N, C-alpha and C positions, 0 to 999 in steps of 0.2 A: 393720496400717495403721503406721507408723511419722511420728508427727505431728512431731516435733523435724525428723525428715532430711525431711520434704516441705518445711518452711518451710526448710530452708536450702538444697537445691533451690531453692529459688522457681523453679518454670515453673510459669505458671497452670494450671488446673485441671486440672494433673496431681496424681496421690498418690503417695507411696512404699509397694509392696505390702510389699515385703520387699528382704533384702541377704541379696550374699552376697560373701565377702569371702576374700580371699586373699595371699597374700606380697604381691604386684606388681600385684592387680588386683580393683578394688571394680564388683560389677552389681547396679543396682537396679533390679527390676523396679516397672514402673510400671501405673498403670491409670489413668482420666480419669474426671473427675464428669460430664463431660453423657453422660447419656440417650441422645441422638442429635444430627443438624447441621441446617441449611437446607439443602434441595437446591439447587446452585447452578445448575442446570437451569431449573429453577425456581419455587426462592424458597421452597416449603414445607418445613414442619421434618417430617424425617420420626424414628422411633425403629428403625425395623423394619433392624432387624441382618443384612446379608447372610455377611458372612464376616468372620474374623479372620486375621489373618497378622503374627505377629510379628517384628520388626526389631529390631536393636544398630545403639545409636547414640552416637558416642564424645561423651565431655561432657569440662568441664574435669578436673583429675587435684586430687583431694585426697588431703593426709595421702601426702603422692608416692606413690599408686600412679595407675594409669592409672585412668578412669572409665568405664565405657558402661552409659547405659539401655535397658533392654530392655521397649520399646514395642509393645502391640497395636496394631497397624496396620489399623485397622476398615474395612468398605465397609459402606454403611447401599443400600440399597432405595427408591428413591419411589414408593410408588403411584399418585401425581396425573399425574409425564410417562413412570412407566414406566424410569426409569434409573438405573442404579448408580453413584454418587460414593463416592470415597476420602476420610475426613474430613482438612481439612489441620490442620495441626497450627503453631502461633504460633512457636515455637522451630526448625523446622528447614522448609530448603526442600525442596519435592516433590523426592522420586528421590536427594537428601543422605542422609551417613551418618554425620554430624556437625551438635551443635549451633550455632547460630548466634553463639554465644559461644564457640566452643572456635573456630568458622572464625576469627575475630575477633581471637584471640588466638595464628592459625598467621600469621595478615596482619602482626599487630605483632613478630611474633619472628623473620617474615621481612625487616621493612623497617627490623628492627637488626642482624642478622647474613645469612646469605645460606642459600637455601632446602636447600640440602645440608646445612647444620648443622640448619636444625630438622628435618627426612626424619631425620636419624641421632636428634636429640633425641628426639624424640616416637616413635621406628620407626615411619613413614610414609614411604610411598617416595618419592625424589624427585618423579612424577609427580601423586601425592594431593597434594604442599603448593602443587604450581605449580599445579595448578586451582584451588585453594582457597585462593590468594590472587588467582588472576584471578577467580574466582566472585564476593569482598569488594570486590575492585578496580574490580569495572564494578556493583554496587552504591554503591559511595560516589557511583561517578563520576555516577549516575543518580537520588542524595536531590541532590548538589547543585546 
């Protein structure tokens, strides 16, 4: 466990377990403090882990390097309602591969230049940047 990195990462409930560093890439392997979740179907608390599917999520760059978070995507089984639920994470949207703060950064960059320039700079496809901009824009409209 890397307490200083966990503090710097500033993702509630997440702990940095390990770090892999290469010339242009940093990968942080995370775990979560919570043992279980509240079932979204019946609201009972469950700790019965059904399966874990790790995912890679892109985060803001650090020290001039691309940063990826290796997350355990946990699915729980609720004995009360006999249904399976995947844990929701506060810092990424469902089925997205980028943190909220990374998407917000892409949105701001695209507003100050162009989608094409941002896609080249971030090594993302034009469609990926366009999708991020559309998603953040939609969120901003719904909250205002």
